[in-house]
C-alpha positions as semicolon CSV with decimal commas, in nm:
position;residue;x (nm);y (nm);z (nm)
1;X;-2,273;-1,421;-0,504
2;X;-2,366;-1,179;-0,226
3;X;-2,351;-0,801;-0,264
4;X;-2,015;-0,713;-0,416
5;X;-1,766;-0,433;-0,388
6;X;-1,587;-0,356;-0,716
7;X;-1,291;-0,141;-0,813
8;X;-1,062;-0,111;-1,116
9;X;-0,709;0,004;-1,194
10;X;-0,501;0,034;-1,512
11;X;-0,168;-0,150;-1,510
12;X;0,101;-0,070;-1,764
13;X;0,148;-0,431;-1,881
14;X;-0,022;-0,687;-2,103
15;X;-0,288;-0,919;-1,952
16;X;-0,049;-1,216;-1,961
17;X;0,204;-1,034;-1,742
18;X;-0,069;-0,928;-1,499
19;X;-0,216;-1,279;-1,477
20;X;0,132;-1,426;-1,423
21;X;0,166;-1,215;-1,107
22;X;-0,188;-1,302;-0,994
23;X;-0,110;-1,674;-1,040
24;X;0,228;-1,656;-0,857
25;X;0,088;-1,726;-0,509
26;X;0,428;-1,806;-0,358
27;X;0,524;-1,439;-0,404
28;X;0,208;-1,292;-0,244
29;X;0,363;-1,236;0,101
30;X;0,628;-1,013;-0,064
31;X;0,379;-0,774;-0,226
32;X;0,019;-0,841;-0,113
33;X;-0,026;-0,638;0,204
34;X;-0,157;-0,846;0,491
35;X;-0,095;-1,184;0,325
36;X;0,149;-1,364;0,552
37;X;0,112;-1,708;0,390
38;X;-0,004;-1,825;0,046
39;X;0,051;-2,198;-0,009
40;X;-0,077;-2,378;-0,318
41;X;-0,265;-2,685;-0,194
42;X;-0,351;-2,834;-0,536
43;X;-0,309;-2,748;-0,903
44;X;-0,479;-2,809;-1,236
45;X;-0,303;-3,001;-1,514
46;X;-0,174;-2,672;-1,661
47;X;0,005;-2,591;-1,335
48;X;-0,225;-2,312;-1,219
49;X;-0,353;-2,334;-0,864
50;X;-0,691;-2,491;-0,800
51;X;-0,679;-2,441;-0,421
52;X;-0,464;-2,207;-0,213
53;X;-0,430;-2,175;0,166
54;X;-0,387;-1,819;0,295
55;X;-0,308;-1,653;0,624
56;X;-0,432;-1,293;0,619
57;X;-0,393;-1,011;0,867
58;X;-0,560;-0,694;0,739
59;X;-0,767;-0,512;0,999
60;X;-1,055;-0,578;1,058
61;X;-0,994;-0,927;0,913
62;X;-0,745;-1,179;1,050
63;X;-0,801;-1,533;0,930
64;X;-0,661;-1,850;0,780
65;X;-0,861;-1,983;0,487
66;X;-0,853;-2,185;0,167
67;X;-0,983;-2,059;-0,168
68;X;-1,079;-2,254;-0,478
69;X;-0,981;-2,093;-0,811
70;X;-1,129;-2,110;-1,161
71;X;-0,911;-1,967;-1,441
72;X;-1,023;-1,838;-1,784
73;X;-0,685;-1,810;-1,962
74;X;-0,550;-1,456;-1,910
75;X;-0,901;-1,304;-1,915
76;X;-1,020;-1,368;-1,561
77;X;-0,988;-1,572;-1,246
78;X;-1,266;-1,629;-0,992
79;X;-1,248;-1,776;-0,646
80;X;-1,473;-1,903;-0,369
81;X;-1,410;-1,989;-0,007
82;X;-1,355;-2,358;0,066
83;X;-1,303;-2,312;0,439
84;X;-1,208;-2,040;0,682
85;X;-1,208;-1,967;1,054
86;X;-1,359;-1,619;1,068
87;X;-1,470;-1,592;0,705
88;X;-1,799;-1,755;0,604
89;X;-1,775;-1,640;0,243
90;X;-1,505;-1,483;0,027
91;X;-1,607;-1,479;-0,337
92;X;-1,420;-1,269;-0,586
93;X;-1,271;-1,221;-0,927
94;X;-1,001;-1,044;-1,120
95;X;-1,122;-0,952;-1,470
96;X;-0,853;-0,836;-1,715
97;X;-0,938;-0,618;-2,014
98;X;-0,661;-0,540;-2,265
99;X;-0,644;-0,173;-2,368
100;X;-0,531;-0,034;-2,704
101;X;-0,211;0,114;-2,558
102;X;-0,081;-0,225;-2,438
103;X;-0,189;-0,178;-2,080
104;X;-0,458;-0,373;-1,894
105;X;-0,763;-0,263;-1,697
106;X;-0,797;-0,490;-1,396
107;X;-1,132;-0,507;-1,220
108;X;-1,146;-0,671;-0,878
109;X;-1,484;-0,788;-0,745
110;X;-1,520;-0,909;-0,387
111;X;-1,801;-1,023;-0,159
112;X;-1,719;-1,140;0,191
113;X;-1,909;-1,255;0,495
114;X;-1,767;-1,313;0,840
115;X;-1,883;-1,525;1,131
116;X;-1,887;-1,227;1,369
117;X;-2,165;-0,971;1,328
118;X;-2,049;-0,672;1,124
119;X;-2,279;-0,396;1,014
120;X;-2,301;-0,369;0,638
121;X;-2,108;-0,043;0,624
122;X;-1,811;-0,192;0,812
123;X;-1,818;-0,504;0,592
124;X;-1,815;-0,288;0,276
125;X;-1,527;-0,087;0,424
126;X;-1,333;-0,409;0,484
127;X;-1,398;-0,519;0,124
128;X;-1,291;-0,179;-0,009
129;X;-0,967;-0,186;0,194
130;X;-0,887;-0,538;0,070
131;X;-0,961;-0,446;-0,292
132;X;-0,772;-0,116;-0,295
133;X;-0,473;-0,272;-0,120
134;X;-0,471;-0,568;-0,361
135;X;-0,503;-0,356;-0,677
136;X;-0,232;-0,109;-0,574
137;X;-0,001;-0,393;-0,471
138;X;-0,069;-0,581;-0,795
139;X;0,001;-0,272;-1,007
140;X;0,327;-0,201;-0,824
141;X;0,442;-0,563;-0,849
142;X;0,358;-0,609;-1,220
143;X;0,509;-0,277;-1,327
144;X;0,826;-0,341;-1,122
145;X;0,877;-0,670;-1,307
146;X;0,819;-0,512;-1,651
């Protein structure tokens, strides 16, 4: 994976509740800022998504792309770009760590590359915006369901 941007947040819910929200792609447009479409293209035997098509509009990134997912129970999920228009790479992960008080530390790792030239600082800023937006949205969604 290319150089990554990483950030973490603590969510007041068990890992299973957090992963249930992460895996509920149909609901992404209601809580994941910038995601206008999230359609499951294919699933594994257990029902979790193996590929998902997204339409995203978060400045400076506007694209339609498909990601391939690999799930490790309620511990982590990783993804890689299958195809995109502007994106050349979008590799990431959510890693969930249960805490003693019943909450979960969620770490989001992301590395992206785009087909238009972006200086490294702007690319890192785009990753940071995506990560921070995703973590805050995830926390709000999970805790509102609890």
